[in-house]
N, C-alpha and C positions, 0 to 999 in steps of 0.2 A: 780484470779491472771489477773492486767491489762496490756493489751498487748502494747508494744513500740508504741508510733506513729509516723507517718511518715510526712516530710518534704519536702522543696522543696530548691535547692538552685540554683539561678539565678547570671550567669556572663555576662558580657559584658567587652567591649570596649567603654570606654566614651571617649575619647580625645586620637587622635594619630594613630599610627600605629604599631598591634601586634598582638598575639595570645593569649589566654588563654587555658591551660590544667586541665582536673579535673579528680583526680581518686578517689576513682572509679564515673565511669560517667555514672550517672544513672538519671532516670526522678525524684523518690522519694527516702528517706535513712529513712531508720531506727532511730530512734532516739539513740544517741551514735555513730554513726558511724563516722570514722574518716575519713575525707577528708582532700587531699594535694592538692590544686590549683598552677598552675605553670605559670607564663610569659614570654615570649620569645618574645622579638621586633623585629620590620622590621630590614632589614639592615639601617641604617642610622639613628636609634631612640634608645630610652631608655627609659626603667621603671622609671617614676616618683615615682606614691605612688595608693596604691589603697582606694578607699570609701567603707566603710565596716558599714554591716546592720546586726543585728542577731547578731548568733553564728560568724558568720566572723567575728566582733569585737575583739575575739581572736586572729586573725593575727598584725604582725607587720605590718604599713602602710607603711612602706617603703622597706620590704623583698620582692623579685619578686617569692620567694616560700614560704607558708603559710599553715600550718595544723589546723585545727580543729577539733572539736567533734560537732556536729549538734545536734543542742537541742532545735530548731525554725526556722520558714521558715525565710532563710538569703539571702544575697544578695552582691556580689563584682563586683563593677566598677574599670578597669584597666584602667590609665592616663599614655598616652608614650609621650614624647616629642623630636624632632629632636637633633640628638645627634653633638651639634656645634662646631666649633673651641671656645676656651676658649684665650679671652686675659690675660694675668697676669700684661701688663700693662693699665690701666682702663684710660680712653681717652673721652668715650660715656657713658649715661647713662642705654645702653643698657648693655656694657660692663659690670656694677656695678652691672646690675640688672644676669648676667651670672656667676658671682662668684657663685650663688649658686649649680653651676655643679661639682665645686670642693669646695667641704667645708674644706678642710685642705691644698688649694693652699695658696703662698706667692704671695699677690697682692699691688700694689702701683699706686696711682694716677700719672699721668703725666702732668696735667693741672686740671682748676676749671671745673666743671661739670651742665651743663644746667638740671637741670632735670623737670622743667615745664611740659613736654609733659605728665609727668604720671599721671596728673588729669584726661586724658582721656584710659588709658592703663586697660585692662581686665574686661571691661565694667563697667568701674566707680570705681572699687574698687582701682586701683592705682599700686603703685608698691609694690611687691609680697616679703617679709620677709624672709631675705635670712638666711635659718638655723631653722629648728623647734624641738621640742622636740623627742628625740628619733634622730634625723637627725639634730644632732645640727653644729653651724660655731664651729669649730678647727683649725683654720688658723690663717694668719696673713695680717691684710690692713695699710697700712703706706699712710697715707693722702699726706705724703710730702710735709705739711702746704699749701695745697689747700684745696679749700673747693666745696662742694655739695649746690646747690641752689635747692629752689621751689619743692622739693621731697613731693609727696600726698601719702597718706594711706589711704584709706577710708574701713576699715572693723570692722565694729562697730560690730560685731560676732566672732570674732577670738581674741583667746590669745595669750599675747607675740607677741606684734605687734611692729615694728620698721624697720629701715635699715638692723638693723640683730632682727630676731625673736628672735633665742637663742643663747648665746655664751657659750661654754663650754669647760674647759679645763680638760686636765685627763693626769697623770701621769706625765712624765716631760716634758710633750710637753706643753707650757703657749700660750694659744689663746691670740691675741694682734690688738688692734684698737688702732692707735698714730697718732699724727699730723695731724688731720682732725678737718675742720667746718662744720657746717650745719648751712646755712642760709634761713629763712625764710619756714622752713618746716611748713607741715601739717599737722599730725598724728589722727586718729581715731582707735581707736581700744576698746576692752572690758576689760579685765581682764591683766593689767600686760602691761602699752603701756608708751612708751619712744621714742624720736627723733632718738637716737643710737641704742638704744637696748628697747627691751619689758623686756627678762631675761639676766641677763650678772654672769656667772663666769669664766670670763677672766681676763685679764689686760686691762684699759683703761685709756689712758694717753696724754695729750697735745691734749685735743678736746673741742670744745664746739657748741652751739646750740643756734637757735633763730628762732622765731615763734611760733605755738601751738601744743599742746596734749592734747589730749580727749580722755577719759575713764571711765570705770564703778567704778575703784580701781587698786592700787598700780598701779598708773602715775605719771610719774617725767618726768622733762626737758629732762635730758639726758636719764635715765636708769629707766626702770619700776620697775623692784624686781634686786637686783643687791645682790650676793653673791662672786663677786671678788674683784676685786681692781680698784679703779679710782683713778687716780692721777692729778694734774694740769690741772682741767679740772673748767667749768663752763658753767651754762646756762641762758639765759635771754626768755627761751620757756614761754606762757602764758600755764599755767595747769588748767584743769579744777577742781571742785571739783565731783567724781562717787559717784554713790547710795552706794557704798560700802568704799569710802575713802581709805585713806591710799596713799595720795597724796603729793608730797613735789617739793618743787623747783627745784631738781636738781634728785632726787632718790625718788620711790615710798613709798618702801618697803627694809631695811636693812635686810637680814639674819646674823645669828652671824658669819658665816665665811667671812660676809663681811667688807670693808676695805675701808676708804674713807680719802685720803692724798689731805691737800693743793688745797680744791676744795670747789666753790663757787655757790650759787643762788642769783639773784637779784628777794630781796623779793615785790619790787613796778611792774615791769615788769610782773613775773611767775604768780602772785596774790596770792602767798603761802608764809606766814612767816616762816614757818621752811624749810631747806635744805633737810631735809629727813620725809615723810609722817608718816610712823612707823619704829623704829630701834629693833631689833630682838635681841640685843646684840651686834652688830657689833662692829669694831674698827672707830673711829674718830678723824682725828688729824687736826689742824690746818685750820678746814673746818666750814662752818655756813653762812646761808643767809646774806643777806649783804642790805644796800639801794644804791641805781643806783648812788648816787654819793659816797659811799667806793667802790663800782663797778670799779669804773673811777678812781680809787686815785690808784698811783702808789706803795704805801705805803701797801697796802691791800697784794701784791703779792711779794714783795721783804722780807718781813717778815715772810711770808710762804715760801721762800728760791725757786721761781720762777726765771727762767733764760730769766729776762726780761728786759729791756731797755728803757728809756722815748726818745721820739722824739718829731721833731715837726712837724705840720699837713702835709701831704705829700709826708715826709721822711720816709726810714727806715732804719734798721740796722740789717743786715742779722749773725751779729755774734752772735745774743743772740734767742734763739727760741723764744722769745715774745718781741712785739714791745708794745707801748703803750703811746696814747698824752694823757698827766696827768688833770686829770681832764673834759676830753673830750671826750674820747673815751674809750670801752670796748679793753682788750687784741684781739692783733690782730697776724698773723704768716707775718712776714717782706715778 
């Protein structure tokens, strides 16, 4: 009869301040031994996530306590961050980034936000997407008609990349991003990349984006993978063709549960002739990829029941959600 092998577990605090407790705490473990590892943040710090290798991959990446059975040499590295005060009225790019500390909160922009500094954040990786798989954004962000400018994300090895990594709705609570413009964004990810969200299962309405989105598959000018609702939105972002394809001017892939209503993409600026890269059977209403001329035509939007009004250059009409200088500009917020 073969004797069970013995394995080692290595733990360390990779960033921030806190402690790690292992039970049972041994130099070596017999194969199949159940181990519980618990983190305790230092005062004014909070646990963020584990890096996991070996059998420790059984652990939930975002839970402070994890239990697993060891079957090979394994490692757990804990990351802590300062427990900072969160602003729910967003006026800076730093406050925008801090939304990830309360993924079920209700936030609103109170001015346009310059995020050009993100090009140098996180050793060149840029802005960190808000919400990830199993730790999704489940709150509300109301842009109130303001814009986020020049936001950079450079994460070619990460999936679900955008300002939001993963938006999720559960039960009766509907996660929502609305009334928001994104201009001159520069997004680079792996699978499922979009300017606003890598993966969306919430509600997105009255949004637009300009800039560029690059990925290896399922990338769209606004959303990488959509299983939620997108309404009255558009994108002119240049979208690259990835190795795995499924790229579209607005959405990379649309799931069976996904819905797109009265939304558009510019097939000339996006370099994509289709609104959606691959449709798995979702619902599409009054939505398509159009020419630049059509994208700047008031009839495109009145025919799709947008709350929009034609104005003269330099003028606005705040009685409407959208304004447009007919034949000259894309729709914009007054």
